[in-house]
N, C-alpha and C positions, 0 to 999 in steps of 0.2 A: 753543512749548509747547501753544498752542491746536490747532495742526495735529496734534501728537502725540496729544492727547486725542481729537481728531476721528477720527484713524486707528484708535485703539484701540476707540472706540465703534462705528465702522463694522464693524470686524472682528468684534466681539461680536454685533452685529446680524445679520451674515451667518451666523455660526456658529449663532445661534438659529434663523434661517430654515431653514438646512440641516437642523438637528436636527428641527425641526418637520416639515419635508418628509419626512424618513425615517420619522418616527413615523406621519405620515399615510398613507404608502404601506403600511407594515406593518399599520396598523389597517384600511385599506381592503381589504386581502387577507383579513383575518379578518372584517370587516364583511359581506362578500359571503355569509357563511354564518351570520351571527348569528341568523337566524330559522329555521335548520334544526336538526333534532334530531341527536344523535350518530349515530343509525342512518342517517339520510338522507345525512349527510356521508360516512359510511363506505361506504355502498353506492355513492355517486357515485364515490368513490376507487377502489373495487374494479372498478366498471364501466369506468372509464378505464384502469385497469391491464390489464384483460382485452383492451382494444382497442389496447394498446401506446401509449396516449396518456399517456406518463409524466409530462410536465410538468403536466397537469391532475390526475393522480393525486397528485402531490406537493403541489399546492395544497390538495387535499382533506385529505390526511393531516396536513399541517402545521396546517391550521385546526382539525382534530379534536383534535390534541394541545394546541393553544392554548385552545380553548373547552371541551373535555371531556377533560381529561388523565387521568381515571380511568375504569375500566370495561373490559369485554371488547373493545369496538370500538377504544378507544384503544390497548390493548395489542397487538392484532393490527396496527393501523396502524403502530405502532413497528417491527414486523417488516417489513411490506410496503414501507415507505418506503425501507428499505435497498436492496431490489431496484429500486425505482423510481429512486432516485438513481443507482444503478449503471448502469441501462439508459439513463439520461439523461446519462451521462458526467459526473455530478457526484460525483467520486470522494472528495473531502475530506468533504463532508457524509455520504456513505455510510459512510465509516470512522468518523466521529463518531457516527452513529446506531447503528452496530454496537457501538461501545464503550459507549455509553449503555445499550443494552439489556442487555449483559452485566453492567454495573454494577448496574442496577436488578433484574434477575432472574437472578442467577448460577446458580441451581439449576433454572431452568426447562427443560422438556423440549426446547424449541426452541433452546436455547443452542448445541448442536453445529452446527445450520444457520447460526446467526449467525456463529460462528467460520469456518465454511466460506465464507460470503459475504464476510466480511472478508478472507480470504485471496485469494479470487477478485478482489475489488476492487483489492487491492494489486498483484496480478499484472497486471491489466488496465491499471492506471494507469502501468505501466512499458512498455506496448506500444510507444509512440513511441521510447523509449530502446532497447528491444530491436531494433526495426527498424533504427535507426542502427547498433547493435552488429553485427548480422548483415550489413548491407549495406556497411558501410565498415570494419569491423574496427578501430574506434577502441579504443585501449588505456584511455583515461581516460574513464569514464562514471559518472554517479551512479546506482548501483543500490541505494540505501538502501531504497526502497519494495519492491524485490524481496526484500531481506533481511528486511524486515518481514513480507512475505507468507510467507516460509519459516518464520519464527518463529511466525506465527499457525497455519499448517498443523501445525506441530510440537506446539503447544499442543493442537490438536484431537485429534491422534493419541494424545498422551500422556494427556489427560484423558478422552477418550471413544473408546477403542480399538474398542469394539463398535458405534460409530455407523455408519450407512449411508454417511456421508461420509468415514469414515476411510481407506478403500482408495483413493479418488480423491485425497484429500489427500496420501497417501503418494506416489502416482504423480507428483503435481505437485511435491512436495518433491524428488524425484529430478531432475526437469527443471530446477528452480531451482538445485539443487546443481551440476549439470553446466554450467549457464549461468554461474554465478558462478566455477566453476573455469576455464572457458574465458576469462572476463574477466581473472582473475588471471594466467593463463598468458600471455595476449597482452600484459598489462602487463609481466610479467617479460621477455618477448622484446623489448619496447620498450626496457627499460633495458639489456638485454644488447647490443643493437645499438648503443647509445650508450656502451658500455663502462662502464656503471654497474653493475659486477658484484655489489657487495654488495646493492644494491637489488633486482637480479634474483634473487639467492639468497633474500632475505627474502620476496619474492612467491612464489617456488617452494615455500619451506618452508610458507607458509600453505596452499597447495594440498594438500600432503602431510599436514599435521597436522589441518586443519579441514575439508577436502573429500575425505577418504579415501573410496574407492569410486568416484570419478568416473574416466572414461577418461583424464583429463588428468594423473593422478598420475605415470604412467610418463614422460610428456614433461617434467613438472616436475622429476623426478629427473635426467633427461638434461641439462636446462638447468643444474641445480645442478652437475652433473659438469663441464660445459664452463666454467662460471663459476669454479669452484675452480681448474681448470687454468689459466685466464686470469690468476688471481690468484697463481699459483705455489704453491698449497697442494695439493701432490700427494697427501699423506696423506688429506685429506678427499675428494679426487677419487677416490682408490682405494677408499675406503670406500663411496662411492656406486656405483662400478662393481660391487663385490661385492654390494651390495644389489640392483642391477638384475639381476644373474645369478640371484639367489635368487628 
Protein backbone atom coordinates (compact mmCIF):
# COMPACT_ATOMS: atom_id res chain seq x y z
CA UNK A 1 0.00 0.00 0.00
CA UNK A 2 2.91 2.31 0.88
CA UNK A 3 4.52 1.51 -2.48
CA UNK A 4 1.27 2.38 -4.26
CA UNK A 5 1.01 5.71 -2.44
CA UNK A 6 4.65 6.45 -3.20
CA UNK A 7 4.11 5.65 -6.88
CA UNK A 8 1.09 7.92 -7.13
CA UNK A 9 2.94 10.71 -5.32
CA UNK A 10 5.93 10.35 -7.64
CA UNK A 11 3.70 10.46 -10.72
CA UNK A 12 1.97 13.61 -9.45
CA UNK A 13 5.31 15.25 -8.75
CA UNK A 14 6.56 14.37 -12.23
CA UNK A 15 3.38 15.74 -13.80
CA UNK A 16 3.77 18.96 -11.81
CA UNK A 17 7.39 19.34 -12.94
CA UNK A 18 6.48 18.73 -16.57
CA UNK A 19 3.64 21.24 -16.41
CA UNK A 20 5.86 23.80 -14.77
CA UNK A 21 8.51 23.18 -17.41
CA UNK A 22 6.03 23.75 -20.23
CA UNK A 23 4.76 26.92 -18.61
CA UNK A 24 8.32 28.14 -18.13
CA UNK A 25 9.15 27.54 -21.77
CA UNK A 26 6.04 29.38 -22.93
CA UNK A 27 6.68 32.24 -20.52
CA UNK A 28 10.33 32.53 -21.53
CA UNK A 29 9.31 32.91 -25.18
CA UNK A 30 7.04 35.79 -24.19
CA UNK A 31 9.42 37.21 -21.60
CA UNK A 32 11.99 37.84 -24.31
CA UNK A 33 9.70 40.63 -25.56
CA UNK A 34 8.20 41.86 -22.28
CA UNK A 35 10.21 45.09 -22.31
CA UNK A 36 9.41 45.83 -25.97
CA UNK A 37 6.53 47.89 -27.23
CA UNK A 38 3.88 46.51 -29.58
CA UNK A 39 5.39 48.46 -32.45
CA UNK A 40 8.90 47.17 -31.75
CA UNK A 41 7.74 43.56 -31.69
CA UNK A 42 5.68 44.08 -34.83
CA UNK A 43 8.52 45.72 -36.76
CA UNK A 44 10.84 42.90 -35.70
CA UNK A 45 8.35 40.35 -37.00
CA UNK A 46 7.86 42.20 -40.28
CA UNK A 47 11.62 42.51 -40.76
CA UNK A 48 12.09 38.79 -40.17
CA UNK A 49 9.23 38.04 -42.56
CA UNK A 50 10.82 40.19 -45.28
CA UNK A 51 14.07 38.26 -44.83
CA UNK A 52 12.22 34.92 -45.10
CA UNK A 53 13.17 34.14 -41.49
CA UNK A 54 9.76 32.68 -40.81
CA UNK A 55 10.55 31.02 -37.47
CA UNK A 56 11.69 34.35 -36.01
CA UNK A 57 8.70 36.14 -37.50
CA UNK A 58 6.38 33.61 -35.86
CA UNK A 59 7.98 34.20 -32.45
CA UNK A 60 7.44 37.94 -32.78
CA UNK A 61 3.84 37.65 -33.96
CA UNK A 62 2.95 35.10 -31.29
CA UNK A 63 4.49 37.30 -28.58
CA UNK A 64 2.65 40.34 -29.91
CA UNK A 65 -0.66 38.46 -29.80
CA UNK A 66 0.08 37.35 -26.25
CA UNK A 67 1.33 40.67 -24.83
CA UNK A 68 -0.65 43.17 -26.92
CA UNK A 69 -3.70 41.35 -28.31
CA UNK A 70 -5.46 44.56 -29.35
CA UNK A 71 -4.49 47.32 -31.72
CA UNK A 72 -3.57 47.66 -35.37
CA UNK A 73 -0.23 45.89 -35.01
CA UNK A 74 -1.84 42.84 -33.40
CA UNK A 75 -4.52 42.67 -36.09
CA UNK A 76 -1.98 42.81 -38.90
CA UNK A 77 0.16 40.25 -37.09
CA UNK A 78 -2.80 37.86 -37.05
CA UNK A 79 -2.80 38.08 -40.84
CA UNK A 80 0.94 37.87 -41.35
CA UNK A 81 1.37 34.88 -39.07
CA UNK A 82 -0.83 32.79 -41.39
CA UNK A 83 1.70 33.31 -44.18
CA UNK A 84 4.65 32.79 -41.82
CA UNK A 85 3.23 29.48 -40.57
CA UNK A 86 2.56 28.41 -44.16
CA UNK A 87 6.10 29.17 -45.33
CA UNK A 88 7.49 27.44 -42.24
CA UNK A 89 5.51 24.28 -43.14
CA UNK A 90 3.40 24.65 -39.98
CA UNK A 91 0.15 23.84 -41.74
CA UNK A 92 -2.11 23.06 -38.78
CA UNK A 93 -1.33 26.35 -36.97
CA UNK A 94 -1.75 28.21 -40.27
CA UNK A 95 -5.25 26.79 -40.75
CA UNK A 96 -6.12 27.52 -37.13
CA UNK A 97 -4.87 31.12 -37.47
CA UNK A 98 -6.93 31.59 -40.65
CA UNK A 99 -10.08 30.24 -38.99
CA UNK A 100 -9.48 32.47 -36.00
CA UNK A 101 -9.15 35.60 -38.13
CA UNK A 102 -12.31 34.81 -40.09
CA UNK A 103 -14.15 34.27 -36.80
CA UNK A 104 -12.87 37.52 -35.27
CA UNK A 105 -13.25 39.73 -38.35
CA UNK A 106 -15.85 38.11 -40.66
CA UNK A 107 -16.55 41.37 -42.53
CA UNK A 108 -12.98 42.61 -42.75
CA UNK A 109 -11.69 43.64 -46.19
CA UNK A 110 -8.79 41.18 -45.84
CA UNK A 111 -11.03 38.14 -45.30
CA UNK A 112 -10.91 37.07 -49.01
CA UNK A 113 -7.11 36.89 -48.73
CA UNK A 114 -7.42 34.84 -45.54
CA UNK A 115 -9.77 32.40 -47.29
CA UNK A 116 -7.34 32.20 -50.20
CA UNK A 117 -4.39 31.46 -47.90
CA UNK A 118 -6.44 28.85 -46.05
CA UNK A 119 -7.14 27.11 -49.36
CA UNK A 120 -3.48 27.30 -50.37
CA UNK A 121 -2.38 25.85 -47.03
CA UNK A 122 -4.82 22.94 -47.39
CA UNK A 123 -3.56 22.30 -50.90
CA UNK A 124 0.08 22.44 -49.86
CA UNK A 125 -0.47 20.18 -46.85
CA UNK A 126 -1.51 17.46 -49.29
CA UNK A 127 1.67 17.83 -51.33
CA UNK A 128 3.24 14.62 -50.00
CA UNK A 129 0.03 12.68 -50.54
CA UNK A 130 -0.30 14.00 -54.09
CA UNK A 131 3.29 13.05 -54.85
CA UNK A 132 2.53 9.50 -53.75
CA UNK A 133 -0.65 9.59 -55.79
CA UNK A 134 1.00 10.58 -59.05
CA UNK A 135 4.16 8.55 -58.56
CA UNK A 136 2.61 5.24 -57.54
CA UNK A 137 -1.03 5.53 -58.60
CA UNK A 138 -2.29 4.21 -55.29
CA UNK A 139 -6.05 3.85 -55.15
CA UNK A 140 -6.55 4.45 -51.46
CA UNK A 141 -5.22 7.76 -50.16
CA UNK A 142 -6.46 10.24 -47.57
CA UNK A 143 -7.38 13.36 -49.53
CA UNK A 144 -9.51 14.94 -46.81
CA UNK A 145 -7.33 18.06 -46.67
CA UNK A 146 -7.64 18.40 -50.43
CA UNK A 147 -11.42 18.27 -50.15
CA UNK A 148 -11.22 20.86 -47.41
CA UNK A 149 -9.15 23.08 -49.66
CA UNK A 150 -11.75 22.74 -52.43
CA UNK A 151 -14.48 23.73 -49.97
CA UNK A 152 -12.49 26.77 -48.83
CA UNK A 153 -11.86 27.97 -52.38
CA UNK A 154 -15.54 27.43 -53.14
CA UNK A 155 -16.50 29.61 -50.15
CA UNK A 156 -14.18 32.30 -51.44
CA UNK A 157 -15.64 32.19 -54.95
CA UNK A 158 -19.23 32.15 -53.69
CA UNK A 159 -18.90 34.85 -51.04
CA UNK A 160 -16.41 37.12 -52.80
CA UNK A 161 -16.85 36.61 -56.56
CA UNK A 162 -15.33 40.01 -57.34
CA UNK A 163 -12.23 39.43 -55.22
CA UNK A 164 -8.83 39.51 -56.91
CA UNK A 165 -8.33 35.98 -55.56
CA UNK A 166 -11.54 34.51 -57.01
CA UNK A 167 -10.17 33.72 -60.48
CA UNK A 168 -7.13 31.83 -59.22
CA UNK A 169 -9.26 30.09 -56.58
CA UNK A 170 -11.58 28.85 -59.34
CA UNK A 171 -8.61 27.59 -61.34
CA UNK A 172 -7.34 25.68 -58.33
CA UNK A 173 -10.81 24.23 -57.75
CA UNK A 174 -10.70 22.73 -61.26
CA UNK A 175 -7.31 21.19 -60.52
CA UNK A 176 -8.55 19.74 -57.22
CA UNK A 177 -11.77 18.46 -58.82
CA UNK A 178 -9.82 16.65 -61.54
CA UNK A 179 -7.40 15.21 -58.99
CA UNK A 180 -10.24 13.92 -56.84
CA UNK A 181 -11.97 12.48 -59.91
CA UNK A 182 -8.79 10.67 -60.92
CA UNK A 183 -8.47 9.31 -57.39
CA UNK A 184 -12.05 8.02 -57.41
CA UNK A 185 -11.61 6.51 -60.87
CA UNK A 186 -8.44 4.69 -59.87
CA UNK A 187 -10.20 3.37 -56.79
CA UNK A 188 -13.09 2.19 -58.99
CA UNK A 189 -10.61 0.38 -61.26
CA UNK A 190 -9.00 -1.13 -58.18
CA UNK A 191 -12.34 -2.66 -57.19
CA UNK A 192 -13.18 -3.70 -60.75
CA UNK A 193 -9.92 -5.62 -61.13
CA UNK A 194 -10.80 -7.50 -57.95
CA UNK A 195 -14.31 -8.22 -59.26
CA UNK A 196 -15.92 -6.04 -56.62
CA UNK A 197 -18.26 -4.65 -59.26
CA UNK A 198 -20.82 -3.00 -57.00
CA UNK A 199 -18.08 -1.06 -55.22
CA UNK A 200 -16.60 -0.08 -58.59
CA UNK A 201 -19.99 1.17 -59.77
CA UNK A 202 -20.50 3.24 -56.61
CA UNK A 203 -17.15 4.95 -57.06
CA UNK A 204 -17.84 5.62 -60.72
CA UNK A 205 -21.29 7.04 -59.90
CA UNK A 206 -19.63 9.43 -57.44
CA UNK A 207 -17.42 10.78 -60.25
CA UNK A 208 -20.39 11.30 -62.56
CA UNK A 209 -22.66 12.91 -59.95
CA UNK A 210 -20.28 14.97 -57.84
CA UNK A 211 -17.29 15.65 -60.11
CA UNK A 212 -19.13 16.43 -63.31
CA UNK A 213 -17.06 18.37 -65.82
CA UNK A 214 -13.86 16.47 -65.10
CA UNK A 215 -12.20 14.55 -67.96
CA UNK A 216 -12.68 11.34 -65.96
CA UNK A 217 -16.49 11.30 -66.31
CA UNK A 218 -16.44 9.44 -69.65
CA UNK A 219 -14.06 6.82 -68.27
CA UNK A 220 -16.25 6.44 -65.19
CA UNK A 221 -19.28 5.76 -67.41
CA UNK A 222 -17.32 3.19 -69.41
CA UNK A 223 -16.30 1.46 -66.19
CA UNK A 224 -19.92 1.43 -65.02
CA UNK A 225 -20.91 -0.16 -68.34
CA UNK A 226 -18.34 -2.94 -67.96
CA UNK A 227 -19.30 -3.50 -64.33
CA UNK A 228 -23.00 -3.85 -65.14
CA UNK A 229 -22.15 -6.28 -67.94
CA UNK A 230 -20.03 -8.31 -65.52
CA UNK A 231 -22.98 -8.41 -63.11
CA UNK A 232 -25.28 -9.56 -65.91
CA UNK A 233 -27.40 -6.40 -65.73
CA UNK A 234 -27.66 -5.87 -69.48
CA UNK A 235 -30.43 -3.26 -69.30
CA UNK A 236 -28.35 -0.93 -67.15
CA UNK A 237 -25.28 -1.57 -69.28
CA UNK A 238 -27.32 -0.70 -72.39
CA UNK A 239 -28.55 2.52 -70.77
CA UNK A 240 -24.96 3.55 -70.10
CA UNK A 241 -24.06 2.73 -73.71
CA UNK A 242 -26.79 5.05 -74.97
CA UNK A 243 -25.63 7.74 -72.59
CA UNK A 244 -22.08 7.44 -73.89
CA UNK A 245 -23.30 7.74 -77.49
CA UNK A 246 -25.09 10.98 -76.64
